[in-house]
N, C-alpha and C positions, 0 to 999 in steps of 0.2 A: 635517524630514520632511514631504513633500506630504500635504495632504488626500487621503484615499483618495475616487476617484470611481467606484468599482464595488463594488456592493453584494454583501458575503459573502453565499451563499444559506443560508438555513433554519437559522440560528443558534439560533431557538427549539425549544423543546419540540414534536415532531411528535404527532399523536394517536395514541395507544395502537391496535397492531393488532388485526384481527378475526382470532382465530386459525383455521385452515384444514387438517384438517377440525376439529372442535369437540374430538375426542380428542387432538390434537397439543400440549395443554398441558403434557403432561409428556414425560420423556426416551422413556420405553416407547411412549407414543402417538405420538410424531413418528417412532420408527423405523418403527412398524408404516406410517405414511402415506408415508414416503419409501420405504420396500420397493414401494408399490405405483406411487410415482412412477417407479422406476428399472425397472419391470418390463418394460416394451417392450426397454430395452436388454439386460436379463438373458435376454430370450427369445431376443433376435436374436444375441447373442454378439459383437456390435462395439459400440465406443464411440460414442455418440451425445449425449451432454451435455456441454454447455461449461458451465464455473464461472466466476462473476464475483465476485470478492472485494472488500473494501475494508478500512478500518482496524482494524474490529472484530475481523478474524481476527488479527491481530498483537499486541491487548492483552496477551493471555497471554505474549507473549515480551518484555514489559515496555515496550511503546513505548505513548504516547499516542495516543487517538483524537481526532476532531473533535466528534462531537455525540453519544457515548454518554452513560451516566449521569453518568460522571466526566471526558467529554470537555473538550478546552481551551476550546471555546467556552462551555461550561456554567459551569467552574470560574473561567477568565479573562475577563472580559467585554470586557477592554479588547485582547485579543489579535487581531492581524489577521496574517497573511501578508505579506510583501514582494509587490508587484506587480510583472511583468515590465517595464513600462514605465520603474518606479522604477529598478530593477537595471540595465536599460542606459543610462539617461540620468543617473543620479546617483552620482558617485564616492563621496560619503559614505553614501548608502545601501548601497553595495557593502562599504564597509569594516564596516557595522555588522552585515551579512548574515554576511560572512565570519568575524568575530569569533566572533559567538553560535554558528555552525557550527562554529568551531575548536575551541571548548569542549564541544559537544554530539556531536563526532562518536564519541569513545570511549564514549559511552553505546550509540550504533548498533552501532558494531563488536562491542559485548559482546552483544548481542542475538543470538538464535538463533531460528531456525524453532522452533513449538510442535506439540503433538499434532493441532492443526487442518491445520497444513500438510501434515504427514508421512501425515494420514489423506487429504487429497486426492490424495496421491501413492498412496496404497493402493486409493483409487476408481479411479484410472486403470489400476492392476496388475490389478484386477478386471475391466477390460474395460467401464467405466461411463463415464467422461470421456475426451473426445478432445482437451480443450484447456482452458487457462485464461485469462482476462483477469483483470487484477488493477489496481488503482488506486493499490496502495501501491508506493512507492519504496524499501522497505527489502531487497529482493532476496530474500526470504526464500522466496519460491516456487520461481525457479531453483535455490535451494540445497536446498530440500527433493526437488524432483523435476525434476533435471535432463534427465531423457529424456521427461518430459510437457510438450509445448509452452505455454511462456509468455509473452502480450502484455502488455507492461509499460505500459499505457495512458498514465501520466503519465509514465514515464522512470523513472530509478533514482538512487540518491544514490553510488553505487558509482565514479561517474565524475563529471568535469568536461567540459565540451564548450566549443571556443572560438566565440563568437559571429560572428567573421569568417571563420575558415577551415574551422570545424566539426570539427577534429582533437579527437581525446576523450585525456584525460589520467588516469590511475588517480587514484582520490582519496586513496590512502593517499600518494602522490607530492607532490599537493599539500598534503596536510596538513603533511608534511616541510618544504615549502619555507614554509608559514606559520610553523611553528615556528622556521625560522631566520630568517626575516624581522621576527618578534616575540619575541624572548627574554624579554622581561617578561611578555607575555601567556604562554608556555610555563611560565615558571616557577610564575606564578599557576595555570595548569591543574594543573600537578605537584602544587601545595599543596592544591586542592580534591579532586585523588583521592586524596590522602594522607587528608584528611579524612573520606573516604566520602560524600561530599555527593553524589557520582554514583553510588554504591551503592545507594540508596534512592529507589523510586520515589513516596514520599510528598511530595506537593508541600508539606506544613506543614513536614517537616523539611529539605526542599531550599530555601525561603524562609528558613528561621531561620540557613542558613548564606550568605544572600545571592543565591540562585539562584531562578530561575523555568523552568521546563521546559515548552516547546512542543513540537508536533509536527514532523516532518522532521528530527529529530535536530539541533535546536539549542538553546541554553541562554541566557535572558535575564538579565543583568546590571543592576539599576537603577542608575542613575547610572554607568554606566563609561564611560571616556573611549575611546569607540570611535574617535575622529578620529586616534588614535594608530596604529590598526592598518594594516598594509601585506599587500598581496598581489602574487602574482607576475603577470606578463604571459604569454601563451601562448607558449610556446618556439618552436613553428614560425612564428609571426608576427614574433617579435622576430628569428629569421635570415631570413627572408624575407618582409617586409610585403606583405599581399596589395594586389591591386587594387581600390580603390571605385570609386563613382559616377563617371562621365564619363572611365574610365580612369586616374585620378588614384591615384598609387602612396601607399598609407596610411603614417600616422606611427605607429611604436611606439616607445617610451620609457621607459627605466627609470632609477631612482637609482643608485647606487654598488652597493647591494646587490643589485639585480635585482628592485627593486620596481616594479610598473606605475605610470606617471606620467599625471596628469590631461592632460598636452599629447597625450598619443596618440590617434589616431583610430581605432585596432582594438586585436586582441590581448586583448580581455576574455574571461576564462574565466567560466562561469558553471556552477552544477551542472546534470547532464545528466538535469534533469527540466522538467516542463511547469509553468512559475510560474501564477498568477493572473493573466488577461490575455493569456496567450500560447498561440497554437494549436498542438493536437496536431499534431505530424508527420504529412505525408499517409500515408507507409507504414503506420504504426501504425494510423491510423484507418481504412484500407481492411482490413488484417488482422483488425482487430476486427470490422468489419462482415461481412467473409466469413465468420468463424467463428460469428455469431450466424445468418448465411444458410444455415449447413450444419448447424446442431444440430437434433436433433429434441426436444430439452428442455434449460431454462436452470435451473441452480441458484445463487442469489444468496447470497452469505455474507458477515456483518459488515458492511453498508453501509446508510446511510440512503439512497443514490443522490441525495443533494443536489446533486452536481455534474452538469450537463446532459449530459457525455461519458458518464457511467454510465449516466442515466436513460434518454437516447434509446436505447441499446443494448437495454434491458429493453423500452421501448416498441416497438420493431422486433420483438422476440420475441411480443409479445403481437400485434401486427399480422399477425403470420404464423400465428399461432394455435396456437402450440407450448405445451406446459404448461411452468409457472414454478413454481418452490419458493424462497421467501425464509426463510432463518433469521438473524434480527438481534434484538438486544436493544433495544428502543426501535421507534419507528414509523419509516416509511418514506415518502419523498416519493411522492404521488399513487398509494399502493400498492392503494388499491380499486378503480381501474380496471383492475389486472393481473389481480385475482382476479373481475371480472365475468362473469357468464353461465356461471358453473359451476354443475353440477349439484349442488343441497344435499347429495344421498346419497352423493356421490363421496368415497371414502377417502382422495385422494392422488395418484390417475393423472392428474387434470387439474390439479392445484397443490397446494401445501403451504405455509402459513404458520405459521413455530412462532417463539416468541421466547424464545429457549433460547441459552447458550453454546455456540459452534462448537467450543471445545477439549473441551468434555464431549460435545456431541452427536454431532462426526464421527467420533471413535474408536469410540464405541458404535456407529455405524451400520454402519461397517466390518465389526466383529465379528458384528453381526446378519446382514448380508448373507451373510458367509462361513459363519455357521452355518446359515443357511438353505439356502444352496446345498449345503452338505455334507449336509443332511438330505433334500433332492430327490433327490440323486445315489444316497445310499444309506439308504433310508428303513428296511430291515430290521434296520439296526446302529444307527441313531439317534447315529451318529458326528458329534459336536461340536468334535472338535478344531480347533485353529488351524492354517491351511493354512502352507504353506512362506514366505509373507510376513508371518505374523504375530507370533509372541511376539516374534522378534528385533527385529522393526519398532518394535514399540511399546515394547519394552524403550530401544529406542535414542532412540525421540522423546522420550520421559520423561527421560533422563538430563541 
């Protein structure tokens, strides 16, 4: 494997945050501050907040994060993701990637949106949130709130995409092909599923069974024979090889079972995610920038903003002068600059910084806002009952 030439940003512990306002150290204090933050949207009756999320919001769904208290970069100091150039240029690197992804896919399939994702949906139902930008590739946001627009900044794992013709292939279909081409690996997967190794998120228990879990839905097996792993070619390119540079027709060759051969010059399938060293697709970048330009407030959830693609969006919001709130366990890249020049006496209308769990805070925030809205509409009755989107939504989200 080629030596990495690109530094993974901010893998060390970031400085602890300054809580803003000072009362936001508790759930109750943060609720009051965030109510102030949303007050302009509440008074207008039209959604004006954009939500930006990271891996931290999916931790309660059983997925690993990167830089949290138990994040992969903290627990596994040797971990690094595959780089785009490696994947494109190195057949052996692709074997290793797809073997690990093959084993980890079942864990990602079992994951479901958690209370935090559904609370974002409810904030949209309340007329507060106009859209979501997520760095996550787990598809939990579009599953939890299909009618609230979601921009998947770094793509998604639910599909593969051909690097030549850009045709997408459902990941389930690709998984079935990997199982067919690698019967011994498939048998091993069934063994570890039966052992329960993938049913626990405890890294010590997984390591005891010979597994190491990493983000992005893959599983690492020390000393595994990755060189034996095979993966399919793009079906479209195999049928109709594309034209490459200088009008030359590409070559796409497979073995007797349909596995991609290294003599091919096209037809490589990759996950439909933005890998390290790969550019975000232009339409996605433009859509995210447009969302920030049209937002009146920005709510950041479960991210250290270590990746520049996300940090620059928050920087743009700051440059525009709109209020920013950040809810994250642990420090955030350059966060002091996002809260500079705030009135020390402000209670949340200009910005909030809380170090609390999103899956606890967000559902409580939804209930708090609903109750406050109900009390304001019918103060003489003090009616704090949950509205039509309430009890059933939260029952479903916790099941």
